[in-house]
C-alpha positions, 0 to 999 in steps of 0.5 A, spaced: 234 664 172 237 658 175 233 652 177 230 652 183 233 646 186 240 648 184 238 655 189 236 650 194 242 646 194 246 652 194 243 655 200 242 649 204 247 647 210 253 642 209 251 635 211 254 633 218 258 627 214 261 633 210 269 632 210 272 639 209 278 636 205 282 630 204 287 628 210 294 625 208 297 620 212 304 623 215 310 622 211 315 618 213 322 619 210 325 613 207 331 610 211 336 605 208 338 601 214 332 602 219 326 597 217 320 597 222 319 590 225 313 588 221 318 589 215 324 586 217 326 581 212 326 573 214 333 570 216 336 566 211 334 559 215 327 561 215 326 563 208 322 558 204 326 559 198 333 557 202 332 550 201 329 550 194 333 548 188 336 553 184 334 555 177 341 552 174 340 546 178 333 545 175 336 546 168 340 540 168 334 536 167 332 538 161 335 538 154 335 543 149 331 542 142 336 540 136 335 543 130 329 541 126 326 538 132 319 541 135 315 540 141 308 536 140 302 540 140 296 537 143 290 536 138 284 541 139 278 539 144 272 536 140 268 540 144 271 547 143 266 552 141 269 559 138 266 565 141 261 569 137 260 577 138 254 580 135 254 587 134 247 591 132 248 597 127 246 603 130 240 606 128 240 613 127 234 618 130 230 621 124 230 629 125 223 631 127 219 634 121 217 642 122 210 641 124 212 636 129 217 641 132 211 646 132 206 642 135 211 640 141 213 647 142 206 649 142 204 645 148 204 649 155 209 648 160 208 649 167 212 655 170 218 654 174 216 658 180 
């Protein structure tokens, strides 16, 4: 015997908001030479990176480390607090005694119909 609520749900008409299946967008095959107007690359003069300094020019300003030389490490903050994680141990549920099981099974239950 099935749950009466499950039977009711199976017999009920579908919701008016029900959508029969997923709808997929129309697939457009990619083309190498045609981009929609929204996806056209910017001209080189308008590009924000056109006027920026290249990585090779920027690297001239820094000197490489010499052998045995290290960078200074800042001291730790005086207000540094380490995160603490507390874990509570799992307390296992004790098995019911035989008399407790018999007492629970003897309690009358209402019928499903």
